N, C-alpha and C positions, 0 to 999 in steps of 0.2 A: 324301596324302590333303590336299587341302584343305577348313578346314572356311567352309563360306558363316556368315557372320552379317549378321539382319539389327535396324540397330539405327531405331529410333522414336522420336519426342517430339517437341518442341518446337524453338523457336531454340538452345536446348543443342547441339541433334546437330546442325541444320540447322548452326552454325558460320559464322555471317554476322559476329555480335557477339561468339563467344565464342571459346577457343582450342577445337583442333579435337580430343574427344576418340577421335574412328575414328582418327585418325593415329596417334595416340600408343598408343592399342590394337594398331592394325597390326604396331609398329615395337617391340613388346613380344615377337612370335614372330618365328621367322625365317622369310625374303621366300619367299610362296609357299604358307606355311602354315593362312593366315586370308584368309578376302574378304570386305569389309564392304560391305553396303548399305545407303544410306543413305535414310529416308523420315525426315526432320522437316523442320515447316513451323511458321516464325513462329507464335508468338502462341499456338499450337492448346491449345483446352482439352483436354478428356479424351472430352469426347465430339465435336472433331472428328477423335482421332483415331480415335478408333469410326468414323465415315463413310468414313474413305479406306485402312481394312486391304482393296483389294481387290486393289491392286497384291502384297499382302505376300503373301496366300496363293496368288493366281495361281503363284506359284512360288517354295514354301516352301522355309527355306531349313533348315539343321541346326540353329541357336539363335538365337534370337529376342531382345531386349534391350528394354522400357517404359520409359522418361524420361519419364513427364507429369505436371502435378499442380504447376510451379510457377507457372502462369497462375492454377488456381483458388484456390490457397495467396491470389495478389495479391489477387485479387480478392474474400478473404475480411477487406481491409482499409482502415481510412477512406483517402478520399481516394481510391483506385484508381476509375477511368471508366469502373463497372457498363457501364451503359448504352448508352456508345460502342463496347465492349467483344461487347453483347450483340449488336448494328448490325454490327457488323465483324463479327465471326467466324460471322454468322449464328446463332445459338445459339437455339434454340424457350424458350430461359428461362432467369431471373437465376443463374448460378451458384452453388452451394450444396453444404456438406461431403457431402449425403448423395448426391447427386445425380453428386459428382465418384466416389463408392462406384462408385457404381452403375453407371457407364460402362465405370469400370478394370475392372470384374467383367464386364463384355458382351465386351470388348476379349481379355481372356484369355479368356474361355467360347469366343468365334467362333476363335481362333488353335489353343486345342484341338481343337475337332471340325474344325478343316479343314486343318491342321497337323501331323506329328510330329515340330517342333522342340519343345528344350531350353530353356523359358520362362524369363526369368529377369525379375521386375519390381526396380527402386531404387528404393527413396526420397529423400526430396526433398534436393538438396542446400541447405545453409545458405541461406536470406535473410538479408542485412545478413552484421551479425560481432560485435553484440550479442545475444546466447545469451537472455537477459534481457530481450531486446528483443517488440512484437509482433509484426515480421516473423519473427522466429526461430523464436518459438514456434507461427509460424502454419505454416512450413513443417514445426518439427518434429510437429501435432499431424496434418497431414495424409496426414505418412510413415508416421502408427502407420497407419493407415486402408490403407497401400497393406499393410502389412505385415498388417494385416488380409485383405484380398482373396488377397494369396500364402499362406495358410493355409488358409482356404475352402478353394480352387484345387487347391492343391493347387500351386502353383508355387515357382521359387528367389525369396528375398528378398535380395536386395542391400542391405548397409546405407551405401548412401553417404552418408544424413544423421549416422549414427552419426560414420562412419569423419570427414567433415568439422568435426564438433563436435571432438572430440580435436581437429584439426588445430587448430580457433582458441584452445582452452584452450593447448595450447603454446608456441601462438605470442602469447598473450597483448597482442591487438593493440590500438590505440589507443578507447577506443567511439565512434566514429562511428555518427550517429545513420542511421537506413532512410534512403534517399532514396525514390520511388516513378519509375521510369524512365518518362521521356513521351516521342512517337513521335522527337520533335525532340532530344531530349536521347540515343537512341539511334542514328538519322543522325549525330547529332555526334561520338559515338565512332566510325562507321562512316567518316566524313574524316577523321580523325585517322590512321586504320589504313590507309585506302586510299588516300587524298590524298598525308596529309602522311608516311606512312612512320611514323606511331610507332608500336612496340609494343604491345600488348591490357597486355603486365605492366608497359612503360612506364608505360602511362594506369592504372594501379592499381596502382602502388607513386608515382605524383602526385598521388592518391587515400589513400594510405595502406592501400590496402584489402588482403587478404591471399590471397583468394582469388578474389575476381571483378575486373572492371573499374568497375561501375555495383550494386554490392549484388547485381546478378541472373544477370548472367552471367559462366563460367568464365574468369580467365587461366587460366596453363601450369601454375599447383600446383596450382587447381582442379580442371582437369581433366583431369592427371595422376592426382588421386584418380577421379577416375570409370574413368579405363581399367584404374584398380587394384581398384576394387572389384567389377569384369566378370571382371576376367582370375582372381581369388583365388576369386572367388563362384561363376563360372559357367563359363569356359575348361577349367580345370583338371579339371572333370568329364566336358569331351566330348573332349579328348585325349589 
């Protein structure tokens, strides 16, 4: 029997700028054992995800994973272009921690009401690789909110942030300061990858980054941890 899985999220799930964790997740299972549907949109905040659930509930899967909040967390950092994001993503208000938690709770409420799927919320991947830096601390704070929503709404919590933190501590990477990704920088990575045929892992290695290509989007090592956390925390319960 094939297990149908819907993966909801932002650019990490769309996988234009990141290694594709859906592909890695599928490879962890025998051929035909899982069928994955991708619901990822670049730059999405939790509010944007809430507004595009119709396609998910129209054909309810067996399992739903939610990986959202990276952009909400980034918006809390100095230097993030909040006004541009509000306009670009048509947000009705400026991003905030409380609004993120409210929107994520509404996502879970609708998925629970309109599907019978097993639901798992992933904590955020670590922003940057300086665990004591403001970016990593923001991703940790928003991950705690994900855990609170999961506990309140009685859905599975998948500890990605904790797993990536362990990996970074083990790797003991160089203390490269976090740099916010501009649209031009994101396109630059895409050009290197798609036009110059430079692998995302090569880009990450040249920059001294362990889990990401640009402090945000995942290389193979980071994406593999997403697949691992989903598999061990959720799919083993459903197969």
